[in-house]
VEXVEX-764133 format. One record per residue: residue in one letter; x, y, z of N, C-alpha, C in turn. Coordinates in nm, 3 decimals. Layout:
// VEXVEX-764133
   rest        nu        nv        nw       cau       cav       caw        cu        cv        cw
      A         X         Y         Z         X         Y         Z         X         Y         Z
...
This chain:
// VEXVEX-764133
   rest        nu        nv        nw       cau       cav       caw        cu        cv        cw
      M    -2.917    -2.226     0.171    -2.789    -2.197     0.107    -2.679    -2.265     0.188
      K    -2.601    -2.348     0.124    -2.504    -2.431     0.195    -2.362    -2.377     0.171
      A    -2.290    -2.351     0.280    -2.156    -2.292     0.272    -2.054    -2.383     0.339
      L    -1.944    -2.408     0.269    -1.833    -2.484     0.325    -1.725    -2.388     0.369
      F    -1.690    -2.394     0.498    -1.580    -2.316     0.553    -1.464    -2.410     0.581
      T    -1.346    -2.376     0.531    -1.227    -2.455     0.563    -1.138    -2.381     0.663
      F    -1.189    -2.269     0.713    -1.124    -2.191     0.818    -1.234    -2.152     0.916
      K    -1.207    -2.164     1.045    -1.310    -2.137     1.145    -1.286    -2.003     1.214
      Y    -1.385    -1.915     1.203    -1.382    -1.790     1.276    -1.418    -1.815     1.423
      K    -1.419    -1.710     1.502    -1.462    -1.721     1.640    -1.607    -1.770     1.643
      D    -1.645    -1.835     1.751    -1.779    -1.893     1.761    -1.889    -1.791     1.736
      E    -1.874    -1.671     1.796    -1.979    -1.570     1.778    -1.984    -1.519     1.635
      E    -1.867    -1.517     1.568    -1.865    -1.475     1.428    -1.929    -1.580     1.338
      M    -1.903    -1.707     1.365    -1.966    -1.813     1.288    -2.118    -1.809     1.304
      K    -2.164    -1.781     1.425    -2.309    -1.773     1.449    -2.371    -1.657     1.373
      S    -2.299    -1.545     1.366    -2.353    -1.429     1.294    -2.362    -1.457     1.145
      L    -2.269    -1.537     1.093    -2.274    -1.575     0.952    -2.390    -1.671     0.925
      E    -2.415    -1.763     1.018    -2.528    -1.854     1.004    -2.660    -1.779     1.005
      K    -2.668    -1.673     1.086    -2.792    -1.595     1.097    -2.827    -1.523     0.967
      L    -2.730    -1.507     0.879    -2.759    -1.447     0.749    -2.846    -1.538     0.664
      G    -2.849    -1.667     0.700    -2.932    -1.761     0.625    -2.854    -1.874     0.561
      F    -2.735    -1.904     0.616    -2.652    -2.008     0.557    -2.647    -2.132     0.647
      D    -2.646    -2.246     0.583    -2.618    -2.374     0.649    -2.468    -2.395     0.636
      I    -2.393    -2.374     0.745    -2.247    -2.375     0.739    -2.191    -2.509     0.785
      I    -2.102    -2.562     0.703    -2.028    -2.683     0.736    -1.881    -2.646     0.747
      F    -1.817    -2.685     0.856    -1.674    -2.658     0.873    -1.594    -2.786     0.854
      K    -1.493    -2.777     0.765    -1.398    -2.886     0.745    -1.258    -2.822     0.737
      D    -1.171    -2.858     0.828    -1.036    -2.802     0.831    -0.963    -2.835     0.701
      E    -0.915    -2.733     0.630    -0.856    -2.758     0.499    -0.722    -2.831     0.506
      R    -0.666    -2.841     0.626    -0.540    -2.913     0.639    -0.558    -3.063     0.618
      N    -0.680    -3.113     0.643    -0.704    -3.256     0.623    -0.840    -3.283     0.559
      I    -0.889    -3.188     0.480    -1.020    -3.202     0.418    -1.017    -3.308     0.307
      T    -1.126    -3.382     0.296    -1.146    -3.477     0.185    -1.289    -3.461     0.135
      F    -1.310    -3.502     0.012    -1.443    -3.491    -0.046    -1.538    -3.593     0.019
      S    -1.664    -3.550     0.039    -1.766    -3.639     0.094    -1.903    -3.595     0.043
      E    -2.001    -3.683     0.056    -2.137    -3.651     0.013    -2.193    -3.533     0.093
      E    -2.145    -3.516     0.217    -2.194    -3.408     0.303    -2.170    -3.271     0.242
      I    -2.062    -3.257     0.168    -2.027    -3.125     0.114    -2.048    -3.116    -0.037
      K    -2.096    -3.221    -0.098    -2.109    -3.225    -0.244    -2.197    -3.114    -0.299
      D    -2.305    -3.078    -0.227    -2.403    -2.983    -0.280    -2.383    -2.840    -0.228
      I    -2.259    -2.802    -0.190    -2.236    -2.666    -0.139    -2.259    -2.563    -0.249
      D    -2.305    -2.444    -0.205    -2.325    -2.331    -0.296    -2.205    -2.238    -0.296
      L    -2.136    -2.230    -0.184    -2.020    -2.142    -0.175    -1.915    -2.202    -0.084
      M    -1.792    -2.153    -0.101    -1.680    -2.199    -0.020    -1.603    -2.080     0.031
      V    -1.570    -2.079     0.160    -1.486    -1.976     0.222    -1.359    -2.045     0.266
      C    -1.244    -2.004     0.209    -1.125    -2.087     0.225    -0.997    -2.009     0.199
      F    -0.885    -2.072     0.235    -0.752    -2.026     0.194    -0.707    -2.106     0.072
      D    -0.669    -2.233     0.098    -0.615    -2.314    -0.011    -0.641    -2.463     0.013
      P    -0.766    -2.505    -0.012    -0.795    -2.649    -0.004    -0.783    -2.718    -0.139
      F    -0.737    -2.644    -0.240    -0.751    -2.689    -0.379    -0.660    -2.807    -0.415
      N    -0.556    -2.831    -0.336    -0.473    -2.948    -0.361    -0.526    -3.071    -0.288
      K    -0.633    -3.053    -0.210    -0.694    -3.163    -0.136    -0.827    -3.207    -0.197
      I    -0.902    -3.112    -0.251    -1.032    -3.144    -0.310    -1.045    -3.078    -0.447
      D    -1.114    -3.149    -0.535    -1.135    -3.102    -0.672    -1.266    -3.026    -0.679
      I    -1.261    -2.895    -0.711    -1.385    -2.817    -0.714    -1.478    -2.862    -0.825
      G    -1.426    -2.941    -0.919    -1.511    -2.996    -1.023    -1.614    -3.094    -0.970
      L    -1.596    -3.139    -0.845    -1.689    -3.233    -0.783    -1.808    -3.164    -0.718
      F    -1.812    -3.029    -0.725    -1.920    -2.953    -0.663    -2.008    -2.890    -0.772
      P    -2.112    -2.959    -0.815    -2.193    -2.909    -0.927    -2.270    -2.781    -0.896
      N    -2.297    -2.752    -0.767    -2.375    -2.634    -0.729    -2.289    -2.515    -0.688
      L    -2.156    -2.532    -0.689    -2.067    -2.427    -0.640    -2.072    -2.305    -0.731
      K    -2.114    -2.192    -0.674    -2.131    -2.070    -0.752    -2.033    -1.960    -0.715
      W    -1.973    -1.970    -0.594    -1.890    -1.860    -0.545    -1.786    -1.911    -0.448
      I    -1.662    -1.862    -0.461    -1.554    -1.890    -0.367    -1.506    -1.759    -0.309
      Q    -1.509    -1.749    -0.176    -1.454    -1.634    -0.105    -1.319    -1.675    -0.047
      L    -1.212    -1.618    -0.101    -1.078    -1.646    -0.050    -1.050    -1.562     0.074
      L    -0.976    -1.619     0.167    -0.932    -1.545     0.284    -0.791    -1.491     0.265
      S    -0.740    -1.504     0.144    -0.612    -1.445     0.108    -0.635    -1.339     0.003
      A    -0.538    -1.248    -0.010    -0.544    -1.150    -0.119    -0.490    -1.211    -0.247
      G    -0.387    -1.295    -0.236    -0.331    -1.361    -0.353    -0.421    -1.471    -0.404
      I    -0.409    -1.500    -0.534    -0.496    -1.601    -0.596    -0.416    -1.710    -0.667
      N    -0.284    -1.711    -0.649    -0.202    -1.803    -0.727    -0.223    -1.949    -0.688
      Q    -0.292    -1.975    -0.576    -0.321    -2.113    -0.536    -0.448    -2.168    -0.600
      V    -0.521    -2.083    -0.672    -0.654    -2.117    -0.721    -0.648    -2.180    -0.860
      P    -0.727    -2.287    -0.885    -0.733    -2.347    -1.019    -0.820    -2.260    -1.112
      I    -0.759    -2.158    -1.168    -0.833    -2.057    -1.244    -0.912    -2.118    -1.360
      N    -0.851    -2.210    -1.433    -0.919    -2.267    -1.550    -1.049    -2.336    -1.512
      K    -1.047    -2.406    -1.398    -1.169    -2.474    -1.354    -1.275    -2.373    -1.309
      I    -1.231    -2.267    -1.245    -1.326    -2.165    -1.199    -1.394    -2.098    -1.318
      I    -1.316    -2.069    -1.420    -1.373    -2.010    -1.541    -1.468    -2.108    -1.609
      A    -1.426    -2.234    -1.620    -1.507    -2.335    -1.688    -1.640    -2.358    -1.616
      Q    -1.639    -2.349    -1.482    -1.762    -2.372    -1.404    -1.838    -2.243    -1.377
      D    -1.788    -2.131    -1.431    -1.853    -2.002    -1.415    -1.874    -1.967    -1.267
      I    -1.768    -1.986    -1.188    -1.770    -1.958    -1.044    -1.720    -1.816    -1.021
      I    -1.788    -1.743    -0.935    -1.742    -1.611    -0.894    -1.630    -1.628    -0.792
      L    -1.521    -1.553    -0.809    -1.409    -1.558    -0.715    -1.392    -1.421    -0.652
      T    -1.395    -1.416    -0.520    -1.366    -1.292    -0.447    -1.251    -1.319    -0.352
      N    -1.173    -1.214    -0.322    -1.057    -1.233    -0.235    -1.061    -1.140    -0.115
      N    -0.954    -1.140    -0.041    -0.944    -1.060     0.082    -0.869    -0.930     0.057
      R    -0.884    -0.878    -0.065    -0.815    -0.753    -0.101    -0.852    -0.643    -0.002
      G    -0.750    -0.579     0.053    -0.771    -0.473     0.151    -0.762    -0.522     0.295
      G    -0.776    -0.652     0.316    -0.775    -0.705     0.452    -0.640    -0.693     0.520
      Y    -0.534    -0.691     0.442    -0.399    -0.683     0.498    -0.328    -0.554     0.459
      S    -0.399    -0.462     0.396    -0.333    -0.346     0.336    -0.266    -0.255     0.438
      I    -0.331    -0.230     0.550    -0.276    -0.136     0.648    -0.147    -0.190     0.712
      P    -0.147    -0.313     0.766    -0.019    -0.359     0.825     0.093    -0.372     0.724
      I     0.061    -0.414     0.602     0.167    -0.426     0.501     0.218    -0.289     0.460
      A     0.127    -0.192     0.449     0.169    -0.055     0.417     0.263     0.000     0.524
      E     0.230    -0.024     0.650     0.318     0.020     0.759     0.454    -0.049     0.750
      W     0.453    -0.177     0.714     0.578    -0.253     0.702     0.665    -0.195     0.591
      I     0.602    -0.157     0.479     0.678    -0.099     0.367     0.750     0.028     0.411
      V     0.676     0.116     0.479     0.737     0.242     0.526     0.850     0.212     0.625
      L     0.823     0.120     0.716     0.924     0.082     0.815     1.053     0.034     0.748
      K     1.042    -0.054     0.651     1.160    -0.113     0.590     1.237    -0.011     0.505
      I     1.164     0.078     0.439     1.233     0.185     0.365     1.317     0.268     0.461
      L     1.258     0.305     0.574     1.330     0.386     0.671     1.445     0.308     0.735
      E     1.422     0.181     0.765     1.529     0.100     0.824     1.649     0.091     0.731
      M     1.622     0.079     0.600     1.734     0.065     0.506     1.815     0.193     0.495
      I     1.749     0.308     0.484     1.825     0.432     0.464     1.883     0.487     0.595
      K     1.828     0.444     0.708     1.881     0.487     0.838     1.975     0.382     0.898
      N     2.007     0.278     0.820     2.106     0.176     0.860     2.071     0.109     0.993
      S     1.943     0.082     1.014     1.901     0.022     1.141     1.964    -0.114     1.165
      K     1.971    -0.196     1.062     2.030    -0.329     1.080     2.174    -0.319     1.128
      E     2.248    -0.222     1.070     2.388    -0.204     1.110     2.399    -0.155     1.255
      F     2.307    -0.068     1.296     2.310    -0.020     1.435     2.274    -0.132     1.533
      Y     2.178    -0.217     1.494     2.144    -0.329     1.581     2.262    -0.424     1.597
      D     2.336    -0.443     1.488     2.454    -0.530     1.493     2.559    -0.470     1.586
      K     2.579    -0.338     1.578     2.675    -0.272     1.669     2.631    -0.284     1.814
      Q     2.500    -0.271     1.835     2.449    -0.284     1.972     2.478    -0.423     2.027
      N     2.454    -0.526     1.946     2.479    -0.663     1.992     2.627    -0.685     2.024
      K     2.713    -0.614     1.952     2.858    -0.629     1.972     2.915    -0.522     2.067
      K     2.828    -0.438     2.121     2.866    -0.330     2.213     2.970    -0.237     2.149
      I     2.944    -0.201     2.024     3.033    -0.111     1.951     2.970     0.027     1.945
      W     3.042     0.128     1.996     2.995     0.268     1.992     3.067     0.337     1.876
      K     2.996     0.348     1.763     3.059     0.407     1.645     2.954     0.484     1.566
      M     2.980     0.612     1.547     2.885     0.696     1.475     2.886     0.662     1.326
      D     2.772     0.684     1.260     2.758     0.658     1.117     2.698     0.783     1.053
      T     2.773     0.848     0.966     2.724     0.970     0.901     2.676     0.945     0.758
      S     2.657     0.817     0.721     2.615     0.784     0.584     2.464     0.772     0.570
      L     2.389     0.806     0.677     2.244     0.792     0.672     2.184     0.888     0.569
      L     2.073     0.846     0.510     2.006     0.926     0.408     1.873     0.980     0.460
      E     1.825     1.085     0.392     1.689     1.134     0.414     1.596     1.071     0.311
      L     1.472     1.047     0.353     1.370     1.002     0.259     1.314     1.120     0.179
      Y     1.315     1.236     0.240     1.263     1.357     0.177     1.326     1.382     0.039
      G     1.242     1.409    -0.059     1.291     1.443    -0.191     1.322     1.325    -0.282
      K     1.310     1.204    -0.229     1.339     1.085    -0.309     1.216     1.044    -0.392
      T     1.235     0.949    -0.484     1.127     0.895    -0.567     1.105     0.749    -0.533
      V     0.980     0.717    -0.502     0.941     0.580    -0.470     0.852     0.527    -0.583
      G     0.892     0.417    -0.643     0.813     0.355    -0.748     0.748     0.227    -0.699
      F     0.623     0.206    -0.736     0.549     0.086    -0.699     0.517     0.006    -0.825
      I     0.549    -0.122    -0.824     0.501    -0.214    -0.926     0.372    -0.274    -0.871
      G     0.259    -0.229    -0.923     0.129    -0.262    -0.865     0.077    -0.145    -0.785
      T    -0.048    -0.104    -0.812    -0.103     0.015    -0.746    -0.237    -0.016    -0.680
      G    -0.252    -0.139    -0.629    -0.375    -0.179    -0.562    -0.385    -0.124    -0.421
      S    -0.468    -0.186    -0.340    -0.499    -0.131    -0.207    -0.376    -0.123    -0.116
      I    -0.287    -0.222    -0.123    -0.166    -0.218    -0.040    -0.079    -0.101    -0.082
      A    -0.055    -0.088    -0.212     0.029     0.020    -0.263    -0.031     0.156    -0.230
      Q    -0.163     0.168    -0.241    -0.228     0.297    -0.213    -0.219     0.333    -0.065
      E    -0.233     0.234     0.023    -0.217     0.262     0.166    -0.074     0.304     0.199
      A     0.023     0.239     0.133     0.164     0.276     0.156     0.192     0.414     0.100
      A     0.140     0.442    -0.020     0.162     0.573    -0.083     0.102     0.684     0.003
      K    -0.015     0.658     0.061    -0.079     0.758     0.147     0.011     0.794     0.265
      R     0.078     0.697     0.322     0.166     0.723     0.435     0.297     0.789     0.391
      L     0.345     0.752     0.272     0.470     0.807     0.223     0.456     0.952     0.177
      E     0.334     0.993     0.140     0.311     1.131     0.097     0.366     1.231     0.196
      R     0.350     1.202     0.324     0.389     1.295     0.432     0.540     1.312     0.441
      F     0.615     1.223     0.377     0.760     1.233     0.382     0.816     1.322     0.272
      G     0.729     1.376     0.187     0.776     1.465     0.081     0.847     1.393    -0.031
      V     0.795     1.274    -0.068     0.856     1.198    -0.177     0.768     1.206    -0.302
      K     0.828     1.176    -0.415     0.753     1.162    -0.540     0.715     1.015    -0.553
      I     0.587     0.990    -0.585     0.538     0.852    -0.585     0.488     0.817    -0.725
      L     0.553     0.717    -0.786     0.518     0.672    -0.921     0.462     0.531    -0.913
      G     0.367     0.500    -1.001     0.307     0.368    -1.002     0.309     0.304    -1.139
      I     0.324     0.173    -1.141     0.318     0.095    -1.265     0.211    -0.012    -1.246
      N     0.114    -0.013    -1.337     0.010    -0.116    -1.332    -0.020    -0.164    -1.473
      A    -0.119    -0.250    -1.486    -0.144    -0.314    -1.615    -0.177    -0.215    -1.726
      S    -0.258    -0.115    -1.693    -0.310    -0.025    -1.797    -0.258     0.118    -1.788
      G    -0.192     0.152    -1.677    -0.149     0.291    -1.657    -0.256     0.377    -1.595
      K    -0.364     0.315    -1.545    -0.473     0.391    -1.483    -0.424     0.463    -1.358
      N    -0.483     0.579    -1.330    -0.446     0.655    -1.211    -0.487     0.582    -1.085
      A    -0.416     0.609    -0.975    -0.447     0.549    -0.847    -0.433     0.655    -0.738
      N    -0.513     0.642    -0.633    -0.509     0.738    -0.523    -0.370     0.747    -0.462
      H    -0.326     0.871    -0.435    -0.201     0.903    -0.365    -0.077     0.886    -0.453
      F    -0.095     0.860    -0.582     0.018     0.851    -0.673     0.026     0.979    -0.756
      H     0.148     1.030    -0.773     0.165     1.148    -0.856     0.145     1.117    -1.003
      Q     0.195     1.001    -1.046     0.177     0.956    -1.184     0.175     0.805    -1.188
      C     0.097     0.750    -1.282     0.096     0.606    -1.304     0.121     0.576    -1.452
      F     0.183     0.462    -1.477     0.222     0.424    -1.612     0.186     0.278    -1.635
      S     0.169     0.241    -1.762     0.139     0.102    -1.795     0.265     0.018    -1.786
      I     0.245    -0.112    -1.771     0.355    -0.204    -1.745     0.458    -0.204    -1.858
      D     0.415    -0.170    -1.979     0.510    -0.170    -2.090     0.610    -0.054    -2.081
      K     0.587     0.037    -1.984     0.679     0.149    -1.963     0.777     0.123    -1.848
      I     0.779    -0.001    -1.798     0.856    -0.030    -1.677     1.003     0.010    -1.690
      N     1.064    -0.017    -1.804     1.206     0.014    -1.819     1.234     0.163    -1.839
      D     1.128     0.240    -1.864     1.142     0.386    -1.868     1.127     0.448    -1.729
      I     1.054     0.379    -1.641     1.022     0.436    -1.510     1.123     0.396    -1.403
      V     1.169     0.271    -1.403     1.256     0.227    -1.293     1.386     0.308    -1.282
      P     1.440     0.364    -1.390     1.562     0.445    -1.372     1.537     0.573    -1.291
      Q     1.411     0.613    -1.279     1.378     0.734    -1.204     1.363     0.710    -1.054
      C     1.359     0.583    -1.014     1.321     0.549    -0.877     1.442     0.524    -0.787
      D     1.438     0.586    -0.670     1.537     0.556    -0.566     1.497     0.429    -0.490
      F     1.367     0.407    -0.481     1.312     0.290    -0.413     1.213     0.223    -0.507
      L     1.214     0.091    -0.510     1.117     0.017    -0.590     1.047    -0.082    -0.499
      V     0.914    -0.072    -0.494     0.833    -0.158    -0.408     0.751    -0.252    -0.497
      I     0.765    -0.381    -0.474     0.690    -0.480    -0.551     0.561    -0.510    -0.476
      A     0.448    -0.472    -0.536     0.318    -0.489    -0.472     0.213    -0.540    -0.571
      A     0.257    -0.606    -0.675     0.166    -0.656    -0.779     0.119    -0.797    -0.745
      P     0.004    -0.838    -0.798    -0.038    -0.977    -0.782     0.050    -1.069    -0.864
      Y     0.064    -1.192    -0.818     0.143    -1.290    -0.892     0.054    -1.364    -0.991
      T     0.085    -1.352    -1.117     0.013    -1.421    -1.224     0.116    -1.472    -1.325
      D     0.067    -1.542    -1.428     0.159    -1.585    -1.533     0.231    -1.465    -1.595
      N     0.160    -1.353    -1.603     0.217    -1.233    -1.666     0.322    -1.164    -1.579
      T     0.316    -1.185    -1.447     0.412    -1.118    -1.359     0.523    -1.212    -1.311
      H     0.522    -1.338    -1.356     0.630    -1.429    -1.319     0.764    -1.375    -1.373
      H     0.858    -1.355    -1.281     0.991    -1.301    -1.316     0.979    -1.171    -1.395
      L     0.879    -1.092    -1.360     0.865    -0.960    -1.421     0.991    -0.876    -1.398
      I     1.044    -0.885    -1.276     1.167    -0.812    -1.243     1.284    -0.904    -1.275
      D     1.334    -0.889    -1.397     1.439    -0.978    -1.447     1.564    -0.896    -1.479
      N     1.657    -0.957    -1.547     1.783    -0.890    -1.578     1.764    -0.758    -1.651
      S     1.669    -0.755    -1.744     1.650    -0.632    -1.821     1.602    -0.519    -1.733
      V     1.513    -0.549    -1.638     1.464    -0.445    -1.547     1.573    -0.404    -1.450
      F     1.644    -0.502    -1.392     1.754    -0.469    -1.301     1.857    -0.380    -1.370
      T     1.889    -0.411    -1.494     1.989    -0.334    -1.568     1.949    -0.188    -1.582
      N     1.819    -0.165    -1.596     1.769    -0.029    -1.616     1.751     0.049    -1.486
      M     1.763    -0.018    -1.372     1.748     0.052    -1.244     1.863     0.147    -1.219
      K     1.836     0.247    -1.140     1.939     0.340    -1.096     2.041     0.266    -1.009
      D     2.168     0.296    -1.024     2.269     0.237    -0.935     2.238     0.275    -0.791
      G     2.236     0.173    -0.703     2.208     0.200    -0.562     2.061     0.203    -0.527
      T     1.977     0.143    -0.610     1.833     0.136    -0.582     1.807     0.052    -0.458
      Y     1.706     0.093    -0.381     1.658     0.015    -0.266     1.532    -0.060    -0.310
      L     1.523    -0.188    -0.274     1.414    -0.273    -0.321     1.335    -0.330    -0.203
      V     1.202    -0.329    -0.215     1.114    -0.389    -0.116     1.020    -0.485    -0.189
      N     1.006    -0.607    -0.138     0.910    -0.701    -0.197     0.817    -0.756    -0.091
      I     0.687    -0.723    -0.104     0.585    -0.776    -0.013     0.479    -0.854    -0.090
      A     0.506    -0.881    -0.220     0.404    -0.942    -0.306     0.421    -1.095    -0.307
      R     0.493    -1.144    -0.405     0.528    -1.286    -0.414     0.673    -1.294    -0.464
      G     0.746    -1.393    -0.413     0.887    -1.403    -0.446     0.914    -1.423    -0.593
      S     0.826    -1.497    -0.661     0.852    -1.531    -0.801     0.825    -1.418    -0.898
      I     0.780    -1.304    -0.850     0.771    -1.187    -0.937     0.912    -1.138    -0.972
      I     1.007    -1.168    -0.884     1.148    -1.132    -0.905     1.226    -1.257    -0.943
      D     1.314    -1.244    -1.040     1.411    -1.349    -1.069     1.514    -1.346    -0.956
      E     1.502    -1.441    -0.863     1.581    -1.435    -0.740     1.731    -1.448    -0.766
      N     1.769    -1.530    -0.862     1.912    -1.542    -0.894     1.969    -1.410    -0.946
      A     1.890    -1.342    -1.029     1.934    -1.211    -1.078     1.943    -1.112    -0.963
      L     1.845    -1.115    -0.873     1.846    -1.025    -0.758     1.974    -1.046    -0.676
      I     2.009    -1.170    -0.652     2.130    -1.199    -0.574     2.253    -1.139    -0.642
      N     2.260    -1.154    -0.773     2.375    -1.099    -0.846     2.382    -0.947    -0.833
      Y     2.268    -0.880    -0.843     2.267    -0.734    -0.838     2.283    -0.681    -0.696
      L     2.248    -0.759    -0.596     2.279    -0.724    -0.458     2.429    -0.735    -0.433
      Q     2.488    -0.838    -0.488     2.633    -0.858    -0.471     2.713    -0.750    -0.542
      S     2.664    -0.703    -0.657     2.737    -0.601    -0.733     2.717    -0.461    -0.677
      G     2.612    -0.442    -0.594     2.582    -0.310    -0.540     2.483    -0.231    -0.625
      K     2.446    -0.285    -0.740     2.343    -0.220    -0.822     2.217    -0.199    -0.739
      I     2.179    -0.304    -0.665     2.076    -0.291    -0.562     2.148    -0.266    -0.430
      K     2.129    -0.146    -0.377     2.199    -0.107    -0.254     2.159    -0.195    -0.137
      K     2.027    -0.208    -0.118     1.974    -0.293    -0.012     1.837    -0.345    -0.056
      A     1.796    -0.455     0.007     1.663    -0.510    -0.020     1.599    -0.555     0.109
      A     1.470    -0.528     0.123     1.389    -0.579     0.233     1.290    -0.677     0.172
      L     1.307    -0.803     0.207     1.232    -0.911     0.141     1.146    -0.986     0.241
      D     1.017    -0.986     0.215     0.923    -1.061     0.300     0.877    -1.189     0.232
      V     0.907    -1.202     0.102     0.862    -1.317     0.023     0.976    -1.367    -0.066
      F     0.968    -1.495    -0.101     1.078    -1.558    -0.173     1.024    -1.659    -0.273
      E     1.108    -1.695    -0.369     1.062    -1.789    -0.471     1.024    -1.924    -0.410
      V     1.101    -1.970    -0.312     1.069    -2.093    -0.240     1.062    -2.058    -0.092
      E     0.950    -2.091    -0.030     0.933    -2.066     0.113     0.901    -2.197     0.185
      P     0.959    -2.219     0.304     1.056    -2.135     0.372     1.186    -2.120     0.293
      L     1.255    -2.011     0.316     1.383    -1.986     0.250     1.484    -2.090     0.298
      S     1.548    -2.159     0.204     1.640    -2.266     0.240     1.761    -2.211     0.315
      E     1.815    -2.292     0.404     1.927    -2.248     0.487     2.051    -2.215     0.405
      D     2.063    -2.275     0.287     2.182    -2.249     0.205     2.163    -2.135     0.106
      N     2.050    -2.066     0.113     2.029    -1.953     0.022     2.123    -1.840     0.060
      P     2.198    -1.785    -0.035     2.297    -1.680    -0.003     2.236    -1.553     0.052
      L     2.105    -1.532     0.033     2.041    -1.411     0.086     2.056    -1.400     0.237
      W     2.057    -1.515     0.306     2.069    -1.513     0.452     2.195    -1.441     0.499
      K     2.302    -1.454     0.427     2.432    -1.405     0.473     2.465    -1.265     0.420
      M     2.374    -1.204     0.345     2.403    -1.074     0.286     2.374    -0.962     0.386
      D     2.474    -0.880     0.410     2.457    -0.769     0.504     2.358    -0.665     0.454
      N     2.337    -0.660     0.323     2.248    -0.558     0.266     2.107    -0.609     0.239
      V     2.069    -0.717     0.309     1.935    -0.774     0.293     1.868    -0.786     0.429
      I     1.742    -0.743     0.436     1.658    -0.763     0.554     1.555    -0.870     0.518
      I     1.554    -0.978     0.595     1.467    -1.091     0.567     1.360    -1.103     0.675
      S     1.236    -1.124     0.632     1.128    -1.160     0.724     1.048    -1.274     0.661
      P     0.985    -1.361     0.743     0.926    -1.486     0.694     0.781    -1.471     0.647
      H     0.759    -1.393     0.541     0.623    -1.371     0.487     0.530    -1.327     0.600
      N     0.571    -1.222     0.668     0.510    -1.182     0.795     0.451    -1.042     0.793
      S     0.464    -0.970     0.681     0.426    -0.829     0.679     0.277    -0.805     0.695
      W     0.195    -0.907     0.674     0.049    -0.894     0.681    -0.004    -0.895     0.824
      A     0.076    -0.938     0.919     0.025    -0.968     1.053    -0.002    -0.843     1.135
      S    -0.113    -0.845     1.207    -0.145    -0.741     1.306    -0.257    -0.795     1.394
      E    -0.292    -0.720     1.497    -0.401    -0.763     1.585    -0.537    -0.752     1.518
      M    -0.542    -0.688     1.399    -0.669    -0.663     1.331    -0.696    -0.756     1.214
      Y    -0.600    -0.838     1.174    -0.617    -0.911     1.048    -0.734    -1.009     1.052
      S    -0.754    -1.074     1.167    -0.862    -1.172     1.176    -0.998    -1.103     1.168
      R    -1.011    -0.987     1.232    -1.137    -0.914     1.228    -1.168    -0.867     1.086
      R    -1.069    -0.813     1.017    -1.092    -0.765     0.881    -1.128    -0.881     0.787
      R    -1.063    -0.994     0.809    -1.091    -1.113     0.729    -1.237    -1.154     0.745
      Y    -1.285    -1.148     0.868    -1.426    -1.179     0.896    -1.519    -1.076     0.835
      E    -1.486    -0.948     0.849    -1.576    -0.842     0.801    -1.596    -0.848     0.650
      I    -1.489    -0.882     0.576    -1.502    -0.893     0.431    -1.593    -1.010     0.394
      A    -1.573    -1.125     0.462    -1.658    -1.241     0.434    -1.803    -1.212     0.473
      Y    -1.822    -1.147     0.588    -1.959    -1.117     0.634    -2.030    -1.025     0.534
      E    -1.962    -0.920     0.491    -2.023    -0.825     0.398    -2.063    -0.895     0.268
      N    -1.975    -0.980     0.217    -2.005    -1.047     0.092    -2.116    -1.150     0.108
      M    -2.119    -1.221     0.219    -2.225    -1.320     0.240    -2.360    -1.251     0.257
      K    -2.360    -1.137     0.321    -2.483    -1.059     0.333    -2.531    -1.013     0.196
      R    -2.438    -0.966     0.114    -2.474    -0.922    -0.021    -2.521    -1.039    -0.107
      Y    -2.459    -1.154    -0.089    -2.496    -1.271    -0.169    -2.640    -1.315    -0.140
      I    -2.674    -1.317    -0.012    -2.810    -1.354     0.028    -2.911    -1.255    -0.029
      N    -2.872    -1.127    -0.032    -2.962    -1.022    -0.080    -2.953    -0.999    -0.230
      N    -2.876    -1.085    -0.298    -2.860    -1.076    -0.443    -2.804    -0.941    -0.485
      E    -2.706    -0.893    -0.408    -2.639    -0.766    -0.438    -2.499    -0.792    -0.492
      E    -2.441    -0.689    -0.554    -2.308    -0.703    -0.611    -2.205    -0.727    -0.502
      L    -2.117    -0.826    -0.523    -2.014    -0.859    -0.425    -1.896    -0.763    -0.435
      I    -1.824    -0.749    -0.325    -1.701    -0.670    -0.326    -1.582    -0.763    -0.350
      N    -1.473    -0.706    -0.397    -1.347    -0.780    -0.417    -1.360    -0.893    -0.519
      V    -1.445    -0.874    -0.618    -1.453    -0.973    -0.725    -1.323    -0.969    -0.807
      V    -1.262    -1.085    -0.827    -1.136    -1.093    -0.898    -1.161    -1.095    -1.048
      N    -1.092    -1.007    -1.118    -1.093    -1.009    -1.264    -0.996    -1.118    -1.309
      L    -1.050    -1.231    -1.348    -0.964    -1.347    -1.377    -0.879    -1.330    -1.500
      K    -0.906    -1.227    -1.580    -0.825    -1.201    -1.698    -0.690    -1.140    -1.662
      I    -0.689    -1.059    -1.553    -0.564    -0.994    -1.516    -0.517    -1.032    -1.376
      G    -0.603    -1.101    -1.300    -0.560    -1.152    -1.170    -0.597    -1.066    -1.052
      Y    -0.670    -0.954    -1.072    -0.711    -0.871    -0.960    -0.823    -0.779    -1.002
């Protein structure tokens, strides 16, 4: 069984993967090119080599294991046409991102950014406008593993947790879930809105003028998914008007965020550079998911994290 890796794990981890029964070839995806050496691969473990090599050139390719949770870099039509199984790293980043979501919600209502600014300027000034999280309503667009880990942590704060997903199916740690067609009925109930949905054609600019208009005045917004799920120009307008009280943004429509983007200068915006996934454990979890799936593949068992290509997760 021949496997192409475009990302290299630690030496001992690579050896453990080889011991499962794979002939592993490593090619750095930053400069990978097609060659006869990799033509007959059975599987690929990668982030995003798809703009460098055409998967249509691999007649034996049966399975792609992504090292990302998102799939928007993947040539879906070709994968469907070639009947390739696609699995992702769903769950691999859920814990650090969930912690980041809770952190940013608290930072926004406790005015942490403003206090840090006062500290830098050596200003001693009390602020009595801080809010409690207790008793508020947190809405999630997307109720997958990241949202569920965040909801589990938020439960302890005594909040009401609502979820919006494709079908309205229930999810762990959510008080209620609703289908996406109910979005404009649900967002007016939310004090906080967390964007945690996968980015697909169906979720492009999902949060647009109509959704913003229906939000409660003074809503707090968190986005850890993909920038293009939100109409960024509309977001800027609603931040400027105060309809959106504050936003914590880890992702943007164009990354890196351009220096002339007005979001940089907004006092009511917390910006981070697509960094919420990072922790000391991410590399180990990334390996464990790939190892488990490769073990199952060799044993002809059902894989975990198989992507439903019809809905994107």
